[in-house]
VEXTIMI-560676 format. One line per field, with one value per residue (C-alpha): residue number from 1; residue in one letter; x, y, z. Coordinates in Angstrom, 2 decimals, padded with zeros to 5 digits. Layout:
BEGIN
seq <- [NUM; ...]
type <- [a; ...]
xx <- [X; ...]
yy <- [Y; ...]
zz <- [Z; ...]
end
This chain:
BEGIN
seq <- [1; 2; 3; 4; 5; 6; 7; 8; 9; 10; 11; 12; 13; 14; 15; 16; 17; 18; 19; 20; 21; 22; 23; 24; 25; 26; 27; 28; 29; 30; 31; 32; 33; 34; 35; 36; 37; 38; 39; 40; 41; 42; 43; 44; 45; 46; 47; 48; 49; 50; 51; 52; 53; 54; 55; 56; 57; 58; 59; 60; 61; 62; 63; 64; 65; 66; 67; 68; 69; 70; 71; 72; 73; 74; 75; 76; 77; 78; 79; 80; 81; 82; 83; 84; 85; 86; 87; 88; 89; 90; 91; 92; 93; 94; 95; 96; 97; 98; 99; 100; 101; 102; 103; 104; 105; 106; 107; 108; 109; 110; 111; 112; 113; 114; 115; 116; 117; 118; 119; 120; 121; 122; 123; 124; 125; 126; 127; 128; 129; 130; 131; 132; 133; 134; 135; 136; 137; 138; 139; 140; 141; 142; 143; 144; 145; 146; 147; 148; 149; 150; 151; 152; 153; 154; 155; 156; 157; 158; 159; 160; 161; 162; 163; 164; 165; 166; 167; 168; 169; 170; 171; 172; 173; 174; 175; 176; 177; 178; 179; 180; 181; 182; 183; 184; 185; 186; 187; 188; 189; 190; 191; 192; 193; 194; 195; 196; 197; 198; 199; 200; 201; 202; 203; 204; 205; 206; 207; 208; 209; 210; 211; 212; 213; 214; 215; 216; 217; 218; 219; 220; 221; 222; 223; 224; 225; 226; 227; 228; 229; 230; 231; 232; 233; 234; 235; 236; 237; 238; 239; 240; 241; 242; 243; 244; 245; 246; 247; 248; 249; 250; 251; 252; 253; 254; 255; 256; 257; 258; 259; 260; 261; 262; 263; 264; 265; 266; 267; 268; 269; 270; 271; 272; 273; 274; 275; 276; 277; 278; 279; 280; 281; 282; 283; 284; 285; 286; 287; 288; 289; 290; 291; 292; 293; 294; 295; 296; 297; 298; 299; 300; 301; 302; 303; 304; 305; 306; 307; 308; 309; 310; 311; 312; 313; 314; 315; 316; 317; 318; 319; 320; 321; 322; 323; 324; 325; 326; 327; 328; 329; 330; 331; 332; 333; 334; 335; 336; 337; 338; 339; 340; 341; 342; 343; 344; 345; 346; 347; 348; 349; 350; 351; 352; 353; 354; 355; 356; 357; 358; 359; 360; 361; 362; 363; 364; 365; 366; 367; 368; 369; 370; 371; 372; 373; 374; 375; 376; 377; 378; 379; 380; 381; 382; 383; 384; 385; 386; 387; 388; 389; 390; 391; 392; 393; 394; 395; 396; 397; 398; 399; 400; 401; 402; 403; 404; 405; 406; 407; 408; 409; 410; 411; 412; 413; 414; 415; 416; 417; 418; 419; 420; 421; 422]
type <- [m; a; a; a; a; e; d; p; h; l; g; a; g; l; d; d; d; d; d; d; p; p; g; l; d; s; d; s; d; s; v; l; s; d; d; s; v; l; p; d; s; s; v; e; a; a; n; s; s; a; a; n; t; v; y; e; a; c; v; r; n; d; s; a; a; l; q; k; v; l; e; r; g; v; t; r; e; e; v; m; e; l; d; v; n; g; w; n; g; l; m; v; a; c; c; k; g; f; l; d; i; v; h; g; l; h; t; c; p; f; i; d; i; n; h; q; d; n; e; g; n; t; a; l; m; i; a; s; q; g; g; h; i; f; t; v; m; y; l; l; n; y; y; p; g; v; d; t; e; i; r; d; c; r; g; f; t; a; l; i; k; a; a; m; t; g; r; c; d; v; v; a; a; l; v; m; a; g; a; d; v; n; a; v; d; s; f; r; g; r; c; a; r; d; w; a; l; k; t; g; r; y; e; t; f; h; r; l; r; r; l; t; v; r; p; r; a; e; q; f; c; e; s; y; v; p; e; w; p; d; l; v; g; r; v; t; r; a; t; s; q; k; t; s; a; e; k; i; t; l; r; i; k; s; t; f; g; f; s; f; p; r; d; p; q; e; n; g; v; m; d; h; m; v; r; m; t; t; s; v; h; s; p; l; v; v; t; a; c; h; p; l; l; p; t; s; p; p; e; v; g; k; r; r; l; a; v; p; e; l; v; k; k; h; p; q; k; d; l; g; d; s; s; v; c; h; s; n; g; s; v; s; h; v; s; p; c; i; h; s; a; e; t; v; a; a; v; c; c; p; d; t; e; r; r; g; s; i; l; s; v; a; s; n; k; v; a; t; a; f; i; p; r; s; m; a; r; r; n; s; v; f; p; s; g; c; i; p; q; i; n; v; n; k; p; s; d; p; t; h; k; g; y; l; e; p; p; k; w; k; y; k; e; h; k; e; e; s; k; k; a; k]
xx <- [044.36; 041.02; 039.58; 036.55; 033.21; 032.11; 028.91; 026.69; 025.06; 028.33; 029.89; 033.50; 034.43; 036.98; 038.91; 042.28; 041.82; 038.56; 039.99; 038.05; 037.24; 038.91; 037.21; 036.59; 038.14; 041.04; 038.91; 036.22; 037.28; 036.21; 032.60; 032.95; 033.57; 030.95; 031.88; 032.18; 029.83; 031.24; 033.57; 031.91; 032.98; 030.45; 031.93; 029.56; 029.56; 031.68; 029.44; 026.07; 024.10; 020.84; 020.70; 019.30; 019.05; 017.67; 021.13; 022.54; 019.63; 020.11; 023.86; 023.41; 020.47; 018.40; 014.78; 013.45; 015.48; 014.38; 010.74; 011.23; 012.91; 010.09; 007.43; 008.85; 008.85; 011.55; 012.46; 013.68; 017.23; 017.24; 015.93; 018.30; 021.44; 024.33; 027.82; 031.00; 029.86; 026.51; 024.61; 021.55; 020.30; 018.23; 021.23; 023.31; 020.54; 020.28; 024.04; 024.12; 020.78; 019.03; 015.48; 013.97; 015.34; 014.09; 010.67; 010.65; 011.65; 008.98; 006.44; 008.93; 008.22; 010.85; 012.58; 013.86; 013.99; 015.73; 018.46; 021.88; 025.20; 028.51; 028.84; 025.20; 024.13; 020.62; 019.33; 017.94; 021.31; 023.17; 020.75; 020.77; 024.54; 024.83; 022.39; 019.89; 016.82; 014.37; 015.49; 015.09; 011.61; 010.58; 011.84; 009.94; 006.70; 006.42; 008.34; 006.25; 008.01; 011.14; 012.90; 014.65; 016.20; 018.36; 022.01; 025.17; 028.26; 029.26; 025.82; 024.92; 021.35; 020.33; 019.66; 023.11; 024.77; 022.84; 023.65; 027.39; 027.60; 025.53; 022.48; 019.97; 017.03; 017.55; 017.70; 014.41; 012.74; 013.88; 012.85; 009.39; 009.01; 009.49; 013.24; 014.36; 016.28; 017.63; 018.98; 022.70; 025.38; 026.57; 030.24; 030.41; 026.85; 026.23; 023.01; 022.50; 022.90; 026.17; 027.58; 026.52; 028.48; 031.51; 031.78; 031.13; 027.73; 026.27; 023.56; 022.30; 022.42; 020.41; 017.86; 017.43; 016.91; 014.24; 012.42; 012.57; 011.16; 008.32; 007.74; 004.25; 003.30; 000.08; -000.57; -001.38; -004.26; -007.80; -008.03; -005.22; -006.32; -004.78; -004.45; -001.34; -001.74; 001.23; -000.18; -002.19; 000.71; 003.21; 000.90; 000.28; 004.01; 004.69; 001.94; 002.45; 003.78; 007.51; 009.41; 012.25; 014.85; 013.35; 013.31; 016.98; 017.89; 016.10; 017.79; 021.25; 020.58; 019.34; 022.34; 025.22; 023.73; 024.71; 022.21; 023.35; 021.34; 019.90; 017.25; 013.61; 012.65; 010.84; 007.08; 007.88; 006.45; 008.28; 007.66; 003.94; 003.87; 005.46; 003.02; 000.07; 001.03; 001.70; -001.34; -004.43; -006.37; -004.15; -006.02; -003.14; -003.33; -007.02; -007.97; -005.44; -005.50; -007.30; -005.55; -006.74; -005.83; -006.52; -006.39; -002.92; -000.41; 003.28; 005.13; 008.68; 009.13; 005.79; 006.00; 004.35; 002.65; 003.74; 001.28; 000.84; 000.13; -002.48; -004.08; -004.45; -005.61; -008.30; -011.32; -011.70; -014.38; -012.12; -009.35; -011.74; -013.14; -009.63; -008.46; -008.40; -008.17; -007.02; -008.44; -009.74; -008.76; -010.92; -010.48; -012.81; -012.91; -012.71; -013.20; -010.45; -011.21; -008.66; -008.30; -006.74; -003.16; -003.53; -006.64; -004.96; -001.86; -003.82; -005.82; -003.03; 000.00; -000.28; 003.53; 004.46; 008.06; 007.07; 004.15; 006.22; 005.58; 001.82; 001.96; 003.96; 001.33; -001.47; 000.45; 001.00; -002.78; -003.19; -000.32; -001.52; -005.04; -004.12; -000.51; -000.09; 001.65; 003.98; 006.35; 006.48; 008.80; 005.99; 004.68; 004.30; 001.60; -000.61; 000.26; -001.46; 000.77; -002.26; -002.30; -005.89; -006.74; -008.03; -010.05; -010.41; -013.34; -014.27; -017.54; -020.51; -021.37; -018.26; -019.90; -020.39; -017.69; -018.58; -016.32; -012.59; -011.36; -008.21; -005.42; -005.01; -001.46; 000.10; 001.46; -002.03; -003.57; -000.90; -001.59; -005.34; -004.77; -002.50; -005.19; -007.82; -005.53; -005.04]
yy <- [-045.47; -047.05; -046.51; -044.22; -045.86; -045.67; -043.76; -045.82; -042.65; -040.98; -043.89; -044.83; -042.00; -042.26; -045.45; -046.04; -049.72; -049.20; -049.16; -049.22; -052.74; -053.98; -053.11; -049.41; -046.68; -044.65; -041.52; -043.18; -041.19; -037.98; -039.05; -037.82; -034.24; -031.60; -031.05; -034.70; -034.68; -035.61; -033.02; -030.54; -031.35; -029.09; -025.97; -023.09; -021.49; -018.38; -016.67; -015.18; -017.32; -018.75; -022.34; -024.69; -027.91; -028.93; -029.69; -026.30; -024.45; -026.40; -025.78; -022.04; -021.80; -020.20; -020.96; -018.83; -020.78; -024.04; -023.03; -022.22; -025.56; -027.43; -025.45; -026.39; -030.06; -032.44; -036.07; -038.63; -038.35; -034.56; -034.75; -037.54; -036.00; -036.98; -035.62; -037.61; -038.22; -039.61; -036.54; -035.16; -031.58; -032.27; -033.67; -030.61; -028.34; -030.38; -030.17; -026.38; -025.72; -024.22; -024.35; -022.56; -025.27; -028.05; -026.38; -026.09; -029.71; -031.32; -031.10; -032.23; -035.69; -038.42; -037.23; -040.24; -039.02; -042.23; -042.13; -043.09; -041.68; -043.52; -043.91; -044.71; -041.25; -040.00; -036.44; -036.85; -038.08; -035.16; -032.57; -034.24; -034.42; -030.82; -029.65; -027.97; -028.37; -026.60; -028.70; -031.87; -030.83; -030.06; -033.43; -035.25; -033.29; -032.80; -035.62; -038.80; -042.09; -040.71; -043.60; -042.74; -046.21; -046.35; -047.06; -045.89; -047.98; -047.82; -048.80; -045.32; -044.02; -040.37; -040.36; -041.75; -039.18; -036.34; -037.68; -038.04; -034.46; -032.99; -031.81; -031.73; -030.25; -032.61; -035.58; -034.55; -034.08; -037.50; -039.29; -037.71; -038.59; -042.29; -042.88; -045.94; -044.83; -048.33; -048.86; -049.76; -049.51; -052.66; -052.43; -051.43; -052.18; -048.78; -046.81; -043.03; -042.62; -044.54; -042.47; -039.23; -040.28; -041.47; -038.15; -036.05; -034.73; -034.75; -032.22; -034.51; -037.47; -035.51; -034.60; -038.25; -039.19; -036.52; -037.75; -041.30; -040.26; -038.32; -040.12; -038.82; -035.20; -035.17; -031.45; -032.14; -034.45; -033.14; -035.11; -033.02; -031.22; -027.72; -027.68; -027.82; -030.42; -029.07; -025.54; -026.07; -027.67; -025.02; -022.16; -023.78; -024.14; -020.56; -019.01; -021.18; -019.65; -020.20; -020.69; -018.48; -021.06; -021.33; -017.53; -017.31; -020.10; -018.40; -015.09; -016.71; -018.50; -015.34; -013.34; -015.75; -017.97; -017.91; -018.09; -020.13; -020.51; -023.98; -025.88; -025.54; -027.78; -030.96; -030.29; -026.81; -023.40; -022.91; -026.48; -026.12; -022.76; -024.27; -027.17; -024.82; -022.40; -025.21; -027.35; -027.59; -025.78; -022.71; -019.66; -019.06; -022.59; -023.48; -020.51; -021.40; -025.16; -028.34; -031.74; -034.47; -037.16; -035.64; -039.05; -039.86; -037.17; -037.39; -040.11; -041.44; -044.28; -043.77; -042.87; -039.59; -039.21; -036.51; -033.94; -035.58; -038.87; -037.17; -035.67; -039.15; -040.78; -038.33; -037.35; -033.91; -032.90; -033.48; -031.44; -028.64; -028.50; -028.30; -025.49; -021.93; -018.78; -015.37; -012.64; -009.10; -009.10; -012.07; -015.80; -018.02; -021.67; -022.50; -025.67; -026.03; -027.54; -030.31; -031.54; -034.78; -034.40; -037.24; -035.64; -032.28; -033.89; -036.07; -033.12; -030.58; -032.66; -035.94; -036.40; -038.72; -037.50; -033.83; -034.42; -033.60; -029.87; -030.36; -032.77; -030.19; -027.51; -029.85; -030.85; -027.18; -026.67; -029.42; -028.10; -024.50; -025.63; -027.75; -027.05; -024.07; -021.42; -020.67; -023.23; -021.06; -018.65; -016.39; -015.22; -018.25; -016.57; -015.51; -017.91; -015.89; -012.90; -010.72; -009.59; -009.00; -005.56; -005.27; -002.13; -001.00; 001.36; 003.23; 002.14; 004.43; 004.37; 005.30; 004.11; 000.57; -001.69; -004.88; -004.20; -003.94; -000.38; 000.92; 001.68; 005.21; 006.31; 008.81; 011.07; 011.32; 012.17; 014.81; 016.19; 016.40; 018.09; 020.66; 021.38; 021.81; 024.11; 026.36]
zz <- [038.02; 037.26; 033.83; 033.58; 032.95; 029.34; 028.69; 026.37; 024.98; 023.99; 022.14; 021.76; 019.41; 016.64; 017.40; 015.79; 015.03; 013.14; 009.64; 006.47; 005.29; 002.13; -001.09; -000.35; -002.45; -001.14; -000.82; 001.31; 004.39; 002.64; 003.22; 006.82; 005.74; 005.08; 001.44; 000.50; -002.44; -005.82; -007.38; -009.65; -013.17; -014.87; -016.42; -016.93; -020.32; -020.54; -023.04; -022.24; -024.69; -023.45; -022.25; -024.87; -022.85; -019.49; -018.10; -019.16; -017.54; -014.31; -014.18; -014.77; -012.31; -015.07; -014.23; -017.10; -019.67; -018.07; -018.41; -022.08; -022.72; -021.00; -022.90; -026.29; -025.24; -024.14; -024.67; -022.16; -023.49; -023.00; -019.44; -018.40; -019.89; -017.61; -016.95; -016.24; -012.64; -013.76; -012.58; -014.32; -014.06; -010.94; -009.08; -009.94; -008.65; -005.44; -004.91; -005.26; -003.57; -006.63; -005.26; -008.27; -010.56; -008.29; -008.28; -012.07; -012.62; -010.42; -013.28; -015.91; -017.35; -017.59; -014.40; -012.47; -008.88; -007.78; -010.44; -009.03; -010.19; -010.56; -006.78; -006.09; -004.89; -005.57; -005.68; -002.15; -000.87; -002.44; -001.04; 002.39; 002.65; 001.45; 004.14; 001.78; 003.99; 001.67; -001.28; 000.77; 001.91; -001.67; -002.89; -000.16; -000.62; -004.37; -006.05; -005.95; -005.48; -003.81; -002.03; 001.24; 001.65; -001.49; -000.65; -002.34; -003.04; 000.64; 001.88; 003.17; 003.02; 002.82; 006.58; 007.41; 005.16; 006.82; 010.32; 009.73; 008.38; 011.24; 009.28; 012.14; 010.23; 007.30; 009.68; 011.29; 007.88; 006.64; 009.83; 009.84; 006.14; 006.89; 006.70; 008.66; 011.77; 012.39; 008.86; 008.95; 006.29; 004.57; 005.59; 009.27; 010.30; 011.93; 011.94; 011.78; 015.56; 015.55; 012.70; 014.41; 017.50; 015.52; 013.66; 016.78; 015.71; 019.22; 018.42; 015.67; 018.04; 020.61; 017.92; 016.99; 020.63; 021.06; 017.96; 019.28; 022.66; 021.02; 017.69; 016.96; 016.23; 018.22; 017.67; 014.01; 014.95; 015.51; 018.77; 020.25; 023.44; 023.51; 027.26; 029.40; 032.16; 034.13; 034.32; 037.53; 039.37; 038.27; 039.27; 042.63; 043.31; 042.21; 044.37; 047.44; 050.65; 050.96; 054.18; 055.28; 054.25; 050.77; 050.39; 051.39; 048.99; 046.10; 046.94; 046.93; 043.64; 041.93; 043.20; 042.56; 039.87; 036.20; 033.37; 030.38; 027.16; 026.84; 024.96; 026.00; 028.88; 027.98; 028.27; 029.56; 028.75; 025.45; 024.38; 025.00; 023.19; 020.07; 020.07; 020.52; 017.74; 015.25; 016.03; 013.83; 016.57; 016.29; 014.88; 012.47; 011.06; 011.15; 008.93; 006.24; 005.84; 006.75; 007.00; 004.65; 007.20; 010.63; 012.31; 010.94; 011.92; 010.94; 012.79; 012.93; 010.46; 008.69; 005.02; 004.11; 000.76; -001.65; -002.97; -006.41; -004.64; -002.50; -005.62; -007.14; -003.91; -002.81; -004.91; -006.41; -003.90; -000.89; -002.46; -003.33; 000.18; 001.58; -000.69; 000.58; -001.51; -000.25; -002.44; -001.97; 001.66; 002.59; 002.99; 001.01; 000.04; -003.65; -005.65; -008.25; -011.62; -012.14; -015.68; -016.74; -017.94; -020.44; -021.98; -022.46; -023.93; -026.35; -027.70; -027.95; -028.83; -030.73; -030.80; -027.94; -027.73; -027.52; -025.20; -022.14; -022.19; -022.38; -019.48; -017.57; -018.21; -017.15; -014.04; -013.29; -013.32; -010.76; -008.70; -008.63; -007.78; -004.79; -003.76; -001.43; -003.43; -000.53; -002.07; -005.21; -003.38; -002.21; 001.11; 003.40; 005.49; 002.60; -000.26; -002.97; -002.24; -001.50; 002.12; 003.26; 004.54; 008.10; 008.75; 012.36; 012.89; 016.01; 017.59; 017.01; 020.70; 022.74; 025.94; 024.66; 026.08; 024.23; 021.24; 020.78; 020.47; 018.78; 021.24; 022.48; 021.88; 024.27; 021.57; 020.03; 023.40; 023.93; 020.44; 021.09; 024.43; 022.76; 020.16; 022.87; 024.85; 021.81]
end
């Protein structure tokens, strides 16, 4: 019997003769599993005493204790305290998905975001392999200088680790943040797509192919035209007169056909709706934010700047014009007053070792002035937490049809009719 033709898009699968090259550890195969992050050697304290160090606060997921430790001031040795695996407090928080801790540490000085443990893993690798999408997004957006191309002892990058464990959302976030899709490991020479196929993560492979086909997010550019070119043709085909044979065929398909859930059609109705609602021309987006680089939307392989890097790159006036404040039920633009962190630290704290807390407070002022407060675990629609009130009043002239009127509910009409009848 003739052998079946091999599909180039499906790959060869798990071949038996593809052994690990010499020099790898005996537990290297565990990298293909979902829980293949380093074993947790940290033991939480049995007593209820408050955490006194940065590492203890991170292990216990105690954001209040972490804030107190940072306010009293920290040294480089305290921040970079490591366990037997070479993990610091940030890496432990990324492994367990403690987003509050990751948020509290982004203003902490002396944090080395690219620190590698005993096996070469970084905080971004650990969060990516664990599938903590919000942690990965926060690291990419609020930790300046994060390197997506660092490799561990096996030559794996954060993107390869996320692809081989099937973390689709993490893969998309890394690719759109500038991670190299064609980067290969140093032992087998396979990229993220190859590892996704080898480990059977076909959904991740399909996600990578879709990102490659459409590498540029055009809806985030001001030149995006919010029109659907296929609308005229689809309406014409739907309203055209059908022959008897076509009517019979449609009737048979609707009667005996099966409807299976599937992904939205490429450039279809749902695809166009998603692009419209997320574009800068959407009414929900244009009233809340304004892009600093409208001519440079996110793109596959292009590095995206973090928020602190944007604060340093753009002048204060641009940041002030782009800030939006929701207060008293109205939306208004505000101009934040950004102070220099070095100036505040020099005036308030002459000790260089204990200057970290002052730098954190000054950085917090910059962050709260420019960063949308939706990342501070608040309402993502109204970042300030204050939902504006919308008052709907009846028009003074009931005969005027130029204004929107409140809907007339049937139960209210029935209630009014009952009152009139009495």
